[in-house]
C-alpha positions as a Markdown table, in Angstrom:
| # | Residue | x | y | z |
|---|---|---|---|---|
| 1 | Met | -22.6 | 18.1 | 57.8 |
| 2 | Lys | -23.5 | 15.5 | 60.4 |
| 3 | Ile | -21.0 | 15.3 | 63.3 |
| 4 | Tyr | -20.6 | 12.1 | 65.2 |
| 5 | Thr | -19.0 | 11.5 | 68.6 |
| 6 | Ile | -17.2 | 8.6 | 70.1 |
| 7 | Glu | -16.1 | 8.6 | 73.7 |
| 8 | Thr | -14.0 | 6.0 | 75.5 |
| 9 | Gln | -12.2 | 5.8 | 78.8 |
| 10 | Val | -10.0 | 3.4 | 80.7 |
| 11 | Thr | -8.4 | 3.6 | 84.2 |
| 12 | Leu | -4.8 | 2.5 | 84.2 |
| 13 | Asp | -2.4 | 1.7 | 87.0 |
| 14 | Ile | 0.2 | 4.2 | 86.0 |
| 15 | Thr | 1.2 | 7.7 | 87.1 |
| 16 | Met | 0.2 | 10.9 | 85.2 |
| 17 | Glu | 3.9 | 11.3 | 84.2 |
| 18 | Glu | 4.1 | 7.7 | 82.8 |
| 19 | Ala | 0.9 | 8.2 | 80.9 |
| 20 | Trp | 2.1 | 11.4 | 79.4 |
| 21 | Glu | 5.4 | 9.9 | 78.4 |
| 22 | Phe | 3.6 | 7.1 | 76.6 |
| 23 | Phe | 0.7 | 8.9 | 75.0 |
| 24 | Ser | 2.6 | 12.0 | 73.9 |
| 25 | Asp | 5.0 | 9.9 | 71.9 |
| 26 | Pro | 3.5 | 9.3 | 68.4 |
| 27 | Gly | 5.8 | 6.3 | 68.0 |
| 28 | Asn | 3.6 | 4.5 | 70.5 |
| 29 | Leu | 0.5 | 4.7 | 68.3 |
| 30 | Ser | 1.4 | 1.6 | 66.4 |
| 31 | Thr | 1.4 | -0.3 | 69.6 |
| 32 | Ile | -2.2 | 0.5 | 70.4 |
| 33 | Thr | -3.5 | 0.3 | 66.8 |
| 34 | Pro | -4.7 | -3.0 | 65.3 |
| 35 | Ala | -2.2 | -4.5 | 62.9 |
| 36 | Ser | -5.0 | -4.8 | 60.4 |
| 37 | Met | -4.9 | -1.0 | 60.0 |
| 38 | Gly | -1.5 | -1.2 | 58.5 |
| 39 | Phe | -0.5 | 1.9 | 60.5 |
| 40 | Glu | 2.8 | 3.5 | 59.7 |
| 41 | Ile | 4.2 | 6.9 | 60.7 |
| 42 | Thr | 5.7 | 8.5 | 57.6 |
| 43 | His | 6.9 | 11.8 | 59.2 |
| 44 | His | 7.4 | 12.9 | 62.7 |
| 45 | Asp | 10.1 | 15.4 | 63.8 |
| 46 | Gly | 11.0 | 13.3 | 66.9 |
| 47 | Lys | 10.6 | 16.2 | 69.3 |
| 48 | Glu | 8.5 | 16.3 | 72.4 |
| 49 | Met | 4.9 | 17.0 | 71.6 |
| 50 | Tyr | 4.0 | 20.7 | 71.0 |
| 51 | Ala | 1.1 | 22.7 | 69.6 |
| 52 | Gly | 1.6 | 22.9 | 65.8 |
| 53 | Met | 3.4 | 19.6 | 65.5 |
| 54 | Ile | 2.5 | 17.8 | 62.2 |
| 55 | Ile | 2.5 | 14.0 | 62.0 |
| 56 | Thr | 1.9 | 12.1 | 58.8 |
| 57 | Tyr | 0.8 | 8.5 | 58.6 |
| 58 | Arg | -0.2 | 5.8 | 56.2 |
| 59 | Val | -3.2 | 3.7 | 57.3 |
| 60 | Arg | -5.4 | 1.0 | 55.7 |
| 61 | Pro | -8.7 | 1.7 | 57.4 |
| 62 | Phe | -10.5 | -1.1 | 55.7 |
| 63 | Gly | -7.5 | -3.2 | 54.6 |
| 64 | Trp | -8.0 | -2.5 | 50.9 |
| 65 | Phe | -5.8 | 0.5 | 50.1 |
| 66 | Pro | -3.4 | 2.9 | 51.9 |
| 67 | Val | -4.7 | 6.3 | 52.9 |
| 68 | Lys | -2.5 | 9.2 | 53.8 |
| 69 | Trp | -3.4 | 10.9 | 57.1 |
| 70 | Val | -2.0 | 14.2 | 58.3 |
| 71 | Thr | -2.7 | 15.4 | 61.8 |
| 72 | Glu | -1.7 | 18.5 | 63.7 |
| 73 | Ile | -1.4 | 18.7 | 67.5 |
| 74 | Thr | -3.4 | 21.8 | 68.1 |
| 75 | His | -3.5 | 22.0 | 71.9 |
| 76 | Val | -1.1 | 20.7 | 74.5 |
| 77 | Asp | -1.4 | 21.0 | 78.3 |
| 78 | Gly | 1.0 | 18.3 | 79.5 |
| 79 | Pro | 0.4 | 16.1 | 81.3 |
| 80 | His | -3.4 | 16.8 | 81.4 |
| 81 | Phe | -4.5 | 16.8 | 77.8 |
| 82 | Phe | -3.7 | 17.3 | 74.2 |
| 83 | Val | -5.8 | 17.6 | 71.0 |
| 84 | Asp | -5.0 | 16.2 | 67.5 |
| 85 | Glu | -6.9 | 17.3 | 64.4 |
| 86 | Gln | -6.9 | 15.8 | 61.0 |
| 87 | Arg | -5.6 | 18.2 | 58.3 |
| 88 | Phe | -5.8 | 15.7 | 55.4 |
| 89 | Gly | -7.2 | 12.1 | 55.5 |
| 90 | Pro | -10.2 | 9.8 | 55.4 |
| 91 | Phe | -12.6 | 12.0 | 57.4 |
| 92 | Arg | -14.2 | 15.3 | 56.6 |
| 93 | Leu | -13.6 | 16.2 | 60.3 |
| 94 | Trp | -11.5 | 14.5 | 63.0 |
| 95 | His | -11.0 | 16.3 | 66.3 |
| 96 | His | -9.6 | 14.0 | 69.0 |
| 97 | Lys | -9.2 | 15.2 | 72.6 |
| 98 | His | -7.1 | 13.1 | 75.0 |
| 99 | Phe | -7.6 | 13.7 | 78.7 |
| 100 | Phe | -5.6 | 12.4 | 81.7 |
| 101 | Arg | -6.8 | 12.7 | 85.3 |
| 102 | Glu | -5.7 | 11.1 | 88.5 |
| 103 | Thr | -8.5 | 9.4 | 90.5 |
| 104 | Glu | -8.6 | 7.2 | 93.6 |
| 105 | His | -8.8 | 4.1 | 91.3 |
| 106 | Gly | -5.9 | 5.0 | 89.1 |
| 107 | Leu | -5.3 | 7.3 | 86.1 |
| 108 | Leu | -8.4 | 8.0 | 84.0 |
| 109 | Cys | -7.6 | 8.2 | 80.3 |
| 110 | Arg | -10.4 | 9.6 | 78.3 |
| 111 | Asp | -10.7 | 10.0 | 74.5 |
| 112 | Leu | -13.4 | 12.2 | 73.0 |
| 113 | Val | -13.6 | 12.3 | 69.2 |
| 114 | His | -15.8 | 14.4 | 67.0 |
| 115 | Tyr | -15.8 | 13.3 | 63.4 |
| 116 | Ala | -17.7 | 13.8 | 60.2 |
| 117 | Leu | -17.7 | 11.6 | 57.1 |
| 118 | Pro | -17.1 | 12.4 | 53.5 |
| 119 | Phe | -19.5 | 11.5 | 50.6 |
| 120 | Gly | -22.7 | 13.1 | 52.1 |
| 121 | Leu | -25.6 | 10.8 | 52.2 |
| 122 | Pro | -23.7 | 7.6 | 51.2 |
| 123 | Gly | -21.2 | 8.3 | 54.0 |
| 124 | Arg | -24.0 | 8.7 | 56.5 |
| 125 | Leu | -25.7 | 5.5 | 55.3 |
| 126 | Leu | -22.4 | 3.6 | 55.8 |
| 127 | His | -21.8 | 5.0 | 59.2 |
| 128 | Pro | -23.8 | 2.6 | 61.4 |
| 129 | Phe | -22.8 | -0.5 | 59.4 |
| 130 | Leu | -19.2 | 0.1 | 58.6 |
| 131 | Ile | -17.6 | 3.3 | 60.0 |
| 132 | Arg | -18.9 | 3.3 | 63.6 |
| 133 | Pro | -18.3 | -0.4 | 64.2 |
| 134 | Arg | -14.7 | -0.1 | 62.8 |
| 135 | Leu | -13.9 | 2.9 | 65.1 |
| 136 | Glu | -15.4 | 1.0 | 68.1 |
| 137 | Arg | -13.2 | -2.0 | 67.3 |
| 138 | Ile | -10.1 | 0.3 | 67.1 |
| 139 | Phe | -10.8 | 1.9 | 70.5 |
| 140 | Asn | -11.7 | -1.4 | 72.1 |
| 141 | Phe | -8.4 | -2.8 | 70.8 |
| 142 | Arg | -6.6 | 0.2 | 72.3 |
| 143 | Lys | -8.2 | -0.3 | 75.6 |
| 144 | Lys | -7.3 | -4.0 | 75.7 |
| 145 | Val | -3.7 | -3.4 | 74.9 |
| 146 | Leu | -3.4 | -0.5 | 77.4 |
| 147 | Leu | -4.9 | -2.7 | 80.2 |
| 148 | Glu | -2.4 | -5.5 | 79.3 |
| 149 | Met | 0.5 | -3.1 | 79.3 |
| 150 | Phe | -0.3 | -1.1 | 82.4 |
| 151 | Gly | -3.0 | -2.9 | 84.3 |
| 152 | Gly | -6.2 | -1.2 | 85.6 |
| 153 | Ser | -9.9 | -1.4 | 85.0 |
């Protein structure tokens, strides 16, 4: 199984507490996800984030058909980091770490995702032309929206 990595970061003009309040609320995911993804939370217990929390979504990763996605919040050290992992969904593996650190330039928000694709060789062949560019567009959109909302660099 080939494991890929995508890492992004943005520095925002908000406090650690403000960042945690925003990022730890799954309801805010739709704000920072492109509308073309058709992102919809289908279940969330509405509680403050905790390890073991299950969140279910419906997404349209390529606009064609809806896909169910189930993630579990596996690690939480608020307000410094949390990890979500796919339990069921479009990837063979999805392990997404979210880090928050105060710097002299603002709050550094860093995402580190390790992922693997289904379908063996066909999945790997599609990766550089379809999957990776789509993920990069999603994270670039997220960065743009966050900078518009909170300011930063």
